[in-house]
All heavy atoms as an XYZ file, in Angstrom:
694
protein
N      11.866     15.415      2.490
C      11.624     14.116      1.965
C      10.373     14.120      1.064
O       9.303     14.605      1.395
C      11.290     13.291      3.243
C      11.211     11.732      2.878
S      11.406     10.801      4.464
C      10.145      9.710      4.249
N      10.486     13.521     -0.051
C       9.439     13.451     -1.002
C       8.518     12.325     -0.765
O       8.818     11.276     -0.363
C       9.986     13.337     -2.453
C      10.437     14.589     -2.996
C      10.717     14.477     -4.477
O      10.063     13.756     -5.165
O      11.717     15.102     -4.932
N       7.196     12.554     -1.153
C       6.115     11.606     -0.992
C       6.261     10.541     -2.223
O       6.615     11.006     -3.286
C       4.834     12.137     -0.946
C       3.711     11.179     -0.741
C       2.373     11.827     -0.821
N       2.286     13.233     -0.417
C       1.218     13.933     -0.497
N       0.046     13.451     -0.976
N       1.179     15.168     -0.232
N       6.069      9.266     -1.981
C       6.075      8.308     -3.064
C       4.926      8.538     -3.988
O       3.871      9.153     -3.657
C       5.975      6.905     -2.456
N       5.033      8.068     -5.282
C       3.974      8.204     -6.227
C       2.713      7.323     -5.731
O       2.938      6.205     -5.220
C       4.426      7.655     -7.582
C       5.251      8.582     -8.304
C       4.534      9.829     -8.833
O       4.532     10.836     -8.148
N       3.946      9.725     -9.908
N       1.581      7.916     -5.882
C       0.373      7.177     -5.570
C      -0.151      6.275     -6.674
O       0.109      6.592     -7.843
C      -0.716      8.169     -5.164
C      -0.322      8.929     -3.925
C      -1.442      9.878     -3.467
N      -1.087     10.550     -2.252
C      -1.877     11.394     -1.702
N      -3.069     11.670     -2.148
N      -1.467     11.988     -0.623
N      -0.718      5.135     -6.332
C      -1.332      4.219     -7.276
C      -2.483      4.931     -8.009
O      -3.261      5.529     -7.352
C      -1.716      2.892     -6.668
C      -0.584      2.110     -6.051
C      -1.089      0.935     -5.417
C      -0.011      0.268     -4.612
N      -0.528     -0.773     -3.675
N      -2.543      4.727     -9.315
C      -3.652      5.208    -10.101
C      -4.246      4.020    -10.892
O      -3.470      3.257    -11.509
C      -3.136      6.394    -11.045
C      -4.270      6.896    -11.991
C      -2.528      7.479    -10.249
N      -5.463      3.976    -10.936
C      -6.244      2.967    -11.641
C      -7.358      3.642    -12.524
O      -7.853      4.740    -12.254
C      -6.948      1.930    -10.762
C      -5.961      1.239     -9.773
C      -5.205      0.091    -10.475
N      -4.463     -0.635     -9.449
C      -3.160     -0.371     -9.192
N      -2.546      0.649     -9.803
N      -2.539     -1.105     -8.347
N      -7.792      2.903    -13.527
C      -8.821      3.379    -14.438
C      -9.878      2.271    -14.450
O      -9.499      1.150    -14.732
C      -8.394      3.783    -15.697
O      -9.396      4.293    -16.583
N     -11.142      2.560    -14.430
C     -12.169      1.607    -14.426
C     -13.572      2.115    -14.639
O     -13.760      3.307    -14.802
N     -14.566      1.271    -14.614
C     -15.929      1.605    -14.941
C     -16.724      1.647    -13.662
O     -16.536      0.755    -12.777
C     -16.549      0.653    -15.886
C     -17.863      1.030    -16.402
C     -18.304      0.233    -17.603
C     -17.604      0.720    -18.836
N     -18.229      0.238    -20.050
N     -17.598      2.608    -13.486
C     -18.436      2.725    -12.270
C     -19.571      1.728    -12.423
O     -20.304      1.692    -13.372
C     -19.046      4.171    -12.117
C     -20.027      4.176    -10.922
C     -17.881      5.160    -11.976
N     -19.739      0.869    -11.376
C     -20.738     -0.175    -11.366
C     -21.798      0.113    -10.417
O     -22.890     -0.411    -10.491
C     -20.158     -1.581    -11.142
C     -19.309     -2.056    -12.259
C     -19.410     -1.685     -9.894
N     -21.577      1.014     -9.421
C     -22.636      1.416     -8.403
C     -22.392      2.864     -7.975
O     -21.277      3.196     -7.681
C     -22.602      0.435     -7.264
O     -23.455      0.862     -6.234
N     -23.459      3.555     -7.832
C     -23.396      4.910     -7.276
C     -24.499      5.226     -6.224
O     -24.951      6.240     -5.981
C     -23.465      5.965     -8.409
C     -24.802      5.972     -9.156
O     -25.567      5.033     -8.931
O     -25.026      6.835     -9.975
N     -24.889      4.119     -5.615
C     -26.093      4.113     -4.669
C     -25.626      4.818     -3.326
O     -26.565      5.310     -2.661
C     -26.598      2.772     -4.324
C     -27.026      1.907     -5.536
C     -28.337      2.537     -6.033
C     -28.879      1.614     -7.152
N     -29.864      2.299     -7.931
N     -24.398      4.797     -2.958
C     -23.972      5.388     -1.727
C     -23.753      6.817     -1.828
O     -23.493      7.344     -2.866
C     -22.736      4.653     -1.213
C     -22.962      3.200     -0.851
S     -21.395      2.314     -0.484
C     -20.839      1.978     -2.213
N     -23.804      7.519     -0.688
C     -23.599      9.018     -0.690
C     -22.095      9.269     -0.712
O     -21.377      8.789      0.099
C     -24.221      9.627      0.503
C     -24.173     11.109      0.583
O     -24.124     11.742     -0.546
N     -24.084     11.741      1.676
N     -21.656     10.062     -1.756
C     -20.229     10.435     -1.920
C     -19.342      9.229     -2.086
O     -18.164      9.381     -1.895
C     -19.707     11.280     -0.699
C     -20.514     12.621     -0.598
C     -19.796     13.498      0.419
C     -20.477     14.838      0.442
N     -19.852     15.758      1.379
N     -19.816      8.078     -2.530
C     -18.985      6.941     -2.812
C     -19.558      6.226     -4.039
O     -20.704      6.133     -4.268
C     -19.117      5.913     -1.680
O     -18.746      6.608     -0.403
C     -18.232      4.709     -1.849
N     -18.527      5.692     -4.844
C     -18.842      4.962     -6.041
C     -18.014      3.689     -5.963
O     -16.999      3.596     -5.384
C     -18.604      5.695     -7.358
C     -19.537      6.872     -7.649
C     -17.134      6.174     -7.368
N     -18.588      2.626     -6.593
C     -17.764      1.395     -6.691
C     -17.335      1.305     -8.144
O     -18.060      1.363     -9.111
C     -18.743      0.148     -6.424
C     -17.898     -1.088     -6.581
C     -19.257      0.264     -5.039
N     -15.933      1.145     -8.214
C     -15.294      1.152     -9.552
C     -14.706     -0.205     -9.863
O     -14.004     -0.784     -8.973
C     -14.175      2.209     -9.588
C     -13.488      2.217    -10.946
C     -14.701      3.518     -9.299
N     -15.164     -0.814    -11.002
C     -14.615     -2.124    -11.358
C     -13.453     -1.912    -12.293
O     -13.500     -1.285    -13.376
C     -15.740     -2.891    -12.092
O     -15.289     -4.072    -12.529
N     -12.215     -2.507    -11.884
C     -11.033     -2.365    -12.706
C     -10.626     -3.669    -13.245
O     -10.537     -4.705    -12.399
C      -9.883     -1.802    -11.718
C      -8.608     -1.719    -12.552
C     -10.267     -0.424    -11.222
N     -10.493     -3.809    -14.580
C     -10.059     -5.021    -15.225
C      -8.599     -5.046    -15.480
O      -8.007     -4.033    -15.983
C     -10.839     -5.218    -16.478
C     -12.323     -5.650    -16.277
C     -12.875     -6.020    -17.657
O     -12.330     -5.873    -18.657
O     -14.025     -6.509    -17.526
N      -7.949     -6.120    -15.170
C      -6.525     -6.261    -15.350
C      -6.318     -7.538    -16.276
O      -6.788     -8.622    -15.855
C      -5.712     -6.457    -14.083
C      -5.868     -5.227    -13.201
C      -4.221     -6.729    -14.308
C      -5.496     -5.326    -11.777
N      -5.586     -7.386    -17.331
C      -5.275     -8.466    -18.198
C      -3.790     -8.883    -17.961
O      -2.966     -8.079    -18.057
C      -5.535     -8.164    -19.667
O      -6.826     -7.599    -19.920
C      -5.315     -9.414    -20.551
N      -3.717    -10.210    -17.649
C      -2.383    -10.722    -17.475
C      -2.207    -12.121    -18.082
O      -3.185    -12.717    -18.456
C      -2.114    -10.832    -15.917
C      -3.036    -11.665    -15.155
C      -2.901    -11.557    -13.615
O      -2.309    -10.635    -13.183
O      -3.372    -12.452    -12.900
N      -0.994    -12.524    -18.200
C      -0.702    -13.791    -18.997
C      -0.585    -14.867    -17.909
O       0.042    -14.685    -16.811
C       0.561    -13.658    -19.728
O       0.902    -14.890    -20.320
N      -1.188    -16.115    -18.195
C      -1.003    -17.284    -17.309
C       0.425    -17.686    -17.201
O       1.061    -17.767    -18.281
C      -1.999    -18.374    -17.801
C      -2.031    -19.507    -16.838
N      -1.122    -20.502    -16.705
C      -3.066    -19.786    -15.953
C      -1.444    -21.312    -15.768
N      -2.670    -20.934    -15.337
N       0.907    -17.959    -16.039
C       2.406    -18.214    -15.916
C       2.800    -19.499    -16.645
O       3.887    -19.558    -17.112
C       2.611    -18.355    -14.398
C       1.274    -18.588    -13.793
C       0.295    -17.900    -14.669
N       1.952    -20.439    -16.822
C       2.272    -21.748    -17.460
C       1.758    -21.833    -18.919
O       2.504    -22.099    -19.862
C       1.859    -23.001    -16.677
C       2.520    -23.083    -15.313
C       2.038    -24.303    -17.481
C       1.943    -23.965    -14.326
N       0.499    -21.512    -19.069
C      -0.152    -21.676    -20.375
C      -0.062    -20.473    -21.277
O      -0.511    -20.526    -22.426
C      -1.618    -22.101    -20.176
C      -1.749    -23.440    -19.324
C      -2.320    -23.389    -18.114
C      -1.154    -24.599    -19.825
C      -2.385    -24.501    -17.380
C      -1.155    -25.764    -19.085
C      -1.846    -25.783    -17.837
O      -1.870    -26.883    -17.061
N       0.327    -19.342    -20.784
C       0.536    -18.090    -21.526
C      -0.766    -17.572    -22.128
O      -0.729    -16.781    -23.040
C       1.574    -18.277    -22.607
C       2.903    -18.829    -22.175
C       3.503    -18.015    -21.114
C       4.865    -18.597    -20.712
N       5.277    -18.132    -19.316
N      -1.944    -18.044    -21.639
C      -3.164    -17.511    -22.128
C      -3.522    -16.258    -21.401
O      -3.253    -16.169    -20.206
C      -4.201    -18.659    -21.937
C      -5.597    -18.208    -22.442
C      -6.660    -19.368    -22.317
C      -7.986    -18.874    -22.854
N      -8.926    -19.932    -22.804
N      -4.204    -15.353    -22.030
C      -4.577    -14.077    -21.376
C      -5.781    -14.267    -20.424
O      -6.685    -14.958    -20.772
C      -4.995    -13.050    -22.425
O      -3.865    -12.696    -23.223
N      -5.560    -13.829    -19.185
C      -6.620    -13.909    -18.192
C      -7.051    -12.510    -17.839
O      -6.201    -11.573    -17.654
C      -6.042    -14.647    -16.911
C      -5.518    -16.047    -17.315
C      -7.135    -14.791    -15.873
C      -4.748    -16.626    -16.150
N      -8.313    -12.304    -17.677
C      -8.874    -10.996    -17.272
C      -9.325    -11.167    -15.816
O     -10.257    -11.905    -15.504
C     -10.070    -10.569    -18.160
O      -9.590    -10.557    -19.539
C     -10.506     -9.192    -17.753
N      -8.703    -10.296    -14.993
C      -9.126    -10.381    -13.569
C      -9.825     -9.019    -13.267
O      -9.466     -7.930    -13.783
C      -7.930    -10.550    -12.630
C      -7.221    -11.819    -12.864
C      -6.270    -12.068    -11.794
N      -5.382    -13.230    -12.048
C      -5.650    -14.483    -11.637
N      -6.757    -14.710    -10.948
N      -4.841    -15.435    -11.929
N     -10.946     -9.088    -12.462
C     -11.632     -7.885    -12.083
C     -11.564     -7.719    -10.601
O     -11.769     -8.694     -9.898
C     -13.121     -8.017    -12.561
O     -13.133     -8.419    -13.942
C     -13.880     -6.800    -12.327
N     -11.427     -6.406    -10.190
C     -11.384     -6.110     -8.847
C     -12.224     -4.835     -8.581
O     -12.134     -3.915     -9.456
C      -9.998     -5.842     -8.286
C      -9.952     -5.697     -6.796
C      -8.585     -5.775     -6.264
C      -8.572     -5.548     -4.753
N      -7.324     -5.593     -4.114
N     -13.090     -4.776     -7.550
C     -13.872     -3.591     -7.253
C     -13.247     -2.778     -6.154
O     -12.725     -3.291     -5.205
C     -15.233     -4.088     -6.769
C     -16.086     -4.637     -7.977
O     -15.746     -4.430     -9.091
N     -17.208     -5.282     -7.584
N     -13.196     -1.499     -6.438
C     -12.728     -0.468     -5.401
C     -13.794      0.476     -5.032
O     -14.547      0.899     -5.912
C     -11.526      0.294     -5.999
C     -10.264     -0.566     -6.403
C     -10.077     -1.008     -7.628
C      -9.377     -0.823     -5.412
C      -8.994     -1.729     -7.932
C      -8.245     -1.586     -5.683
C      -8.029     -1.954     -7.015
O      -6.982     -2.820     -7.325
N     -13.910      0.858     -3.756
C     -14.854      1.860     -3.331
C     -13.991      3.192     -3.360
O     -12.907      3.215     -2.788
C     -15.381      1.638     -1.961
C     -16.396      0.480     -1.990
C     -17.030      0.355     -0.671
C     -17.960     -0.769     -0.709
N     -18.414     -1.288      0.601
N     -14.519      4.145     -4.038
C     -13.820      5.430     -4.260
C     -14.682      6.595     -3.795
O     -15.865      6.590     -3.972
C     -13.346      5.654     -5.728
N     -14.035      7.630     -3.232
C     -14.686      8.783     -2.726
C     -14.959      9.683     -3.941
O     -14.109     10.107     -4.635
C     -13.792      9.416     -1.704
C     -14.373     10.693     -0.996
N     -15.477     10.538     -0.117
C     -14.249     12.001     -1.032
C     -15.866     11.690      0.275
N     -15.175     12.624     -0.268
N     -16.244     10.174     -4.099
C     -16.754     11.022     -5.119
C     -17.361     12.222     -4.341
O     -18.565     12.152     -4.036
C     -17.684     10.335     -5.980
C     -18.115     11.220     -7.144
O     -17.527     12.184     -7.405
O     -19.205     10.823     -7.752
N     -16.586     13.201     -4.100
C     -17.046     14.365     -3.193
C     -18.343     14.976     -3.662
O     -19.228     15.283     -2.873
C     -15.935     15.421     -3.176
C     -16.279     16.547     -2.276
C     -16.415     16.144     -0.799
O     -15.716     15.285     -0.345
O     -17.356     16.748     -0.154
N     -18.585     15.255     -4.996
C     -19.738     15.945     -5.432
C     -20.821     15.041     -6.060
O     -21.709     15.545     -6.715
C     -19.335     16.959     -6.471
C     -18.318     18.040     -5.893
O     -18.500     18.393     -4.759
N     -17.310     18.321     -6.645
N     -20.701     13.714     -5.862
C     -21.649     12.762     -6.414
C     -21.825     12.986     -7.928
O     -22.928     12.983     -8.443
C     -23.032     12.894     -5.693
C     -22.958     12.239     -4.281
O     -22.276     11.236     -4.074
N     -23.597     12.925     -3.409
N     -20.718     13.137     -8.666
C     -20.803     13.480    -10.119
C     -20.801     12.137    -11.006
O     -21.456     12.146    -12.047
C     -19.714     14.350    -10.539
C     -19.717     15.713     -9.946
C     -18.576     16.580    -10.277
O     -17.525     15.969    -10.638
O     -18.628     17.837    -10.098
N     -20.155     11.163    -10.516
C     -20.056      9.908    -11.282
C     -21.310      9.115    -11.327
O     -21.999      9.020    -10.330
C     -18.816      9.059    -10.790
N     -21.684      8.565    -12.534
C     -22.899      7.763    -12.651
C     -22.486      6.381    -13.143
O     -21.316      6.203    -13.637
C     -23.827      8.408    -13.661
C     -24.381      9.782    -13.260
C     -25.436      9.643    -12.160
N     -25.748     10.840    -11.564
C     -25.496     11.127    -10.266
N     -24.794     10.297     -9.524
N     -25.806     12.240     -9.764
N     -23.384      5.443    -13.062
C     -23.132      4.040    -13.479
C     -22.773      4.065    -14.976
O     -23.488      4.724    -15.744
C     -24.396      3.131    -13.241
C     -24.616      2.976    -11.743
C     -24.257      1.798    -13.877
C     -25.812      2.218    -11.364
N     -21.737      3.329    -15.317
C     -21.313      3.301    -16.708
C     -20.212      4.241    -17.120
O     -19.568      4.124    -18.162
N     -19.935      5.271    -16.244
C     -18.897      6.192    -16.533
C     -17.618      5.575    -16.336
O     -17.326      4.632    -15.525
C     -18.957      7.352    -15.588
C     -20.122      8.289    -15.807
O     -20.868      8.099    -16.775
O     -20.379      9.202    -15.017
N     -16.541      5.966    -17.160
C     -15.177      5.485    -17.004
C     -14.471      6.584    -16.172
O     -14.463      7.742    -16.528
C     -14.498      5.247    -18.347
O     -15.259      4.370    -19.136
C     -13.121      4.778    -18.199
N     -13.841      6.226    -15.074
C     -13.163      7.169    -14.232
C     -11.710      6.755    -13.867
O     -11.457      5.599    -14.079
C     -13.950      7.328    -12.818
C     -15.401      7.834    -13.048
C     -14.011      5.996    -12.112
N     -11.038      7.722    -13.458
C      -9.624      7.521    -12.947
C      -9.668      7.710    -11.445
O     -10.203      8.674    -10.975
C      -8.636      8.543    -13.626
O      -8.700      8.426    -15.024
C      -7.194      8.189    -13.160
N      -9.125      6.725    -10.706
C      -9.062      6.764     -9.254
C      -7.631      6.765     -8.760
O      -6.737      6.262     -9.428
C      -9.872      5.706     -8.648
C      -9.330      4.293     -9.068
C     -11.352      5.800     -8.914
C     -10.044      3.141     -8.335
N      -7.390      7.380     -7.622
C      -6.099      7.504     -7.104
C      -6.168      7.071     -5.644
O      -7.065      7.349     -4.831
C      -5.517      8.971     -7.182
C      -4.151      9.148     -6.573
S      -3.616     10.867     -6.634
C      -3.224     11.007     -8.401
N      -5.144      6.432     -5.243
C      -4.942      5.888     -3.807
C      -4.831      7.088     -2.818
O      -4.149      8.064     -3.208
C      -3.817      4.985     -3.685
C      -3.811      4.213     -2.434
C      -2.686      3.176     -2.385
O      -1.605      3.461     -2.846
O      -2.989      2.052     -1.877
N      -5.534      7.060     -1.710
C      -5.382      8.072     -0.711
C      -5.407      7.491      0.688
O      -5.342      6.212      0.815
C      -6.588      9.080     -0.924
O      -6.437     10.147     -0.010
C      -7.904      8.460     -0.657
N      -5.484      8.325      1.728
C      -5.530      7.789      3.006
C      -6.830      7.055      3.289
O      -7.813      7.232      2.522
C      -5.383      8.939      4.043
C      -6.500      9.889      4.074
C      -6.211     11.034      5.028
N      -7.328     12.011      5.100
C      -8.420     11.880      5.708
N      -8.628     10.773      6.507
N      -9.388     12.777      5.621
N      -6.942      6.233      4.289
C      -8.089      5.504      4.669
C      -9.240      6.481      5.044
O      -9.107      7.291      5.892
C      -7.778      4.550      5.808
C      -8.701      3.385      5.970
C      -8.567      2.460      4.752
C      -8.327      2.570      7.205
N     -10.351      6.405      4.263
C     -11.549      7.221      4.535
C     -12.607      6.623      5.268
O     -13.414      7.289      5.875
C     -12.053      7.863      3.177
C     -11.040      8.628      2.352
C     -11.588      8.904      0.939
C     -10.684      9.929      3.086
N     -12.665      5.317      5.188
C     -13.622      4.522      5.932
C     -13.043      3.072      6.068
O     -11.924      2.921      5.746
C     -14.989      4.497      5.274
O     -15.071      3.848      4.107
N     -13.891      2.154      6.505
C     -13.341      0.832      6.697
C     -12.729      0.235      5.510
O     -11.682     -0.454      5.554
C     -14.574     -0.083      7.202
C     -14.120     -1.487      7.446
C     -15.331     -2.281      7.881
C     -15.007     -3.793      7.801
N     -16.234     -4.523      8.060
N     -13.351      0.433      4.322
C     -12.848     -0.153      3.055
C     -12.771      0.812      1.969
O     -12.882      0.445      0.759
C     -13.685     -1.431      2.724
C     -15.156     -1.182      2.702
O     -15.562     -0.039      2.911
O     -15.964     -2.038      2.451
N     -12.679      2.092      2.225
C     -12.635      3.165      1.170
C     -11.297      3.887      1.308
O     -11.005      4.656      2.225
C     -13.767      4.045      1.209
C     -13.816      5.102      0.168
C     -15.116      5.815     -0.007
C     -15.304      6.776      1.204
N     -16.445      7.650      0.958
N     -10.282      3.641      0.379
C      -9.041      4.319      0.430
C      -8.619      4.832     -0.944
O      -7.474      4.899     -1.332
C      -7.994      3.431      1.054
S      -7.715      1.917      0.167
N      -9.701      5.159     -1.865
C      -9.386      5.558     -3.159
C     -10.273      6.804     -3.338
O     -11.290      6.975     -2.762
C      -9.701      4.521     -4.293
C      -8.834      3.388     -4.201
C      -8.885      2.306     -3.377
C      -7.667      3.113     -5.056
N      -7.935      1.412     -3.613
C      -7.154      1.906     -4.538
C      -7.014      3.824     -6.004
C      -5.976      1.389     -5.169
C      -5.882      3.306     -6.639
C      -5.428      2.097     -6.217
N      -9.918      7.732     -4.279
C     -10.782      8.856     -4.656
C     -10.759      9.010     -6.109
O      -9.863      8.757     -6.804
C     -10.273     10.154     -3.977
C      -8.946     10.620     -4.347
C      -8.499     11.862     -3.618
N      -7.100     12.169     -3.825
C      -6.641     12.885     -4.725
N      -7.407     13.441     -5.582
N      -5.356     13.043     -4.868
N     -11.938      9.626     -6.566
C     -12.159      9.771     -8.021
C     -11.300     11.086     -8.452
O     -11.521     12.170     -7.846
C     -13.608      9.968     -8.339
C     -13.749     10.335     -9.883
C     -14.372      8.749     -7.992
N     -10.412     10.852     -9.352
C      -9.536     12.090     -9.784
C     -10.260     12.727    -10.929
O     -10.507     13.979    -10.920
C      -8.222     11.572    -10.297
C      -7.397     12.754    -10.866
C      -7.511     10.888     -9.250
N     -10.839     12.044    -11.924
C     -11.561     12.592    -13.000
C     -12.488     11.602    -13.695
O     -12.211     10.382    -13.578
C     -10.585     13.225    -14.037
C      -9.758     12.166    -14.805
C      -8.912     12.751    -15.928
O      -9.351     13.736    -16.445
O      -7.968     12.135    -16.243
N     -13.494     12.114    -14.307
C     -14.375     11.308    -15.092
C     -13.857     11.332    -16.635
O     -14.055     12.392    -17.232
C     -15.840     11.807    -14.939
C     -16.261     11.662    -13.529
C     -16.732     10.936    -15.902
C     -17.637     12.309    -13.272
N     -13.342     10.289    -16.971
C     -12.621     10.319    -18.397
C     -13.637     10.166    -19.488
O     -13.498     10.754    -20.623
C     -11.569      9.215    -18.482
O     -12.139      8.014    -18.158
C     -10.436      9.566    -17.671
N     -14.728      9.381    -19.222
C     -15.727      9.235    -20.299
C     -17.159      9.103    -19.706
O     -17.275      8.258    -18.797
C     -15.413      8.037    -21.172
C     -16.411      7.856    -22.355
C     -15.946      6.648    -23.138
O     -15.053      5.894    -22.858
N     -16.655      6.461    -24.288
N     -18.120      9.886    -20.114
C     -19.482      9.728    -19.616
C     -20.172      8.621    -20.339
O     -19.969      8.415    -21.517
C     -20.185     11.102    -19.813
C     -19.773     12.179    -18.968
C     -20.479     12.031    -17.653
N     -20.095     13.156    -16.773
C     -20.439     13.220    -15.580
N     -21.031     12.234    -14.960
N     -20.111     14.232    -14.797
N     -21.052      7.979    -19.596
C     -21.932      6.900    -20.167
C     -23.071      7.647    -20.888
O     -23.467      8.748    -20.663
C     -22.538      5.943    -19.168
O     -23.343      6.702    -18.253
N     -23.643      6.887    -21.889
C     -24.724      7.457    -22.622
C     -26.074      7.347    -21.765
O     -26.380      6.355    -21.373
C     -24.995      6.686    -23.929
C     -23.695      6.730    -24.834
C     -26.201      7.193    -24.701
C     -23.667      5.839    -25.942
N     -26.636      8.577    -21.514
C     -27.866      8.579    -20.691
C     -29.021      7.964    -21.437
O     -29.235      8.220    -22.582
C     -28.114     10.026    -20.283
N     -29.833      7.225    -20.776
C     -30.994      6.523    -21.413
C     -32.205      7.459    -21.246
O     -32.372      8.068    -20.297
C     -31.205      5.185    -20.758
C     -30.085      4.135    -21.036
C     -30.360      2.876    -20.290
C     -29.929      3.853    -22.537
């Protein structure tokens, strides 16, 4: 029996204060059902970052995984773009 495809999202790291955890903000653009205007919705996900490599401002790809803590069920797959260090 094959495993189902896991959900994958791409977003920007907004916090890296926790140990081995980053908060990733994912923006979704959708059309309003009646007015057809574009709406941008933002959702934050806590993702597991094993080596503490992601920094604030980085663009990362996250993948759904098993429950790792009370509200962490995503993990960082790769850092697609580094932020410019100040």
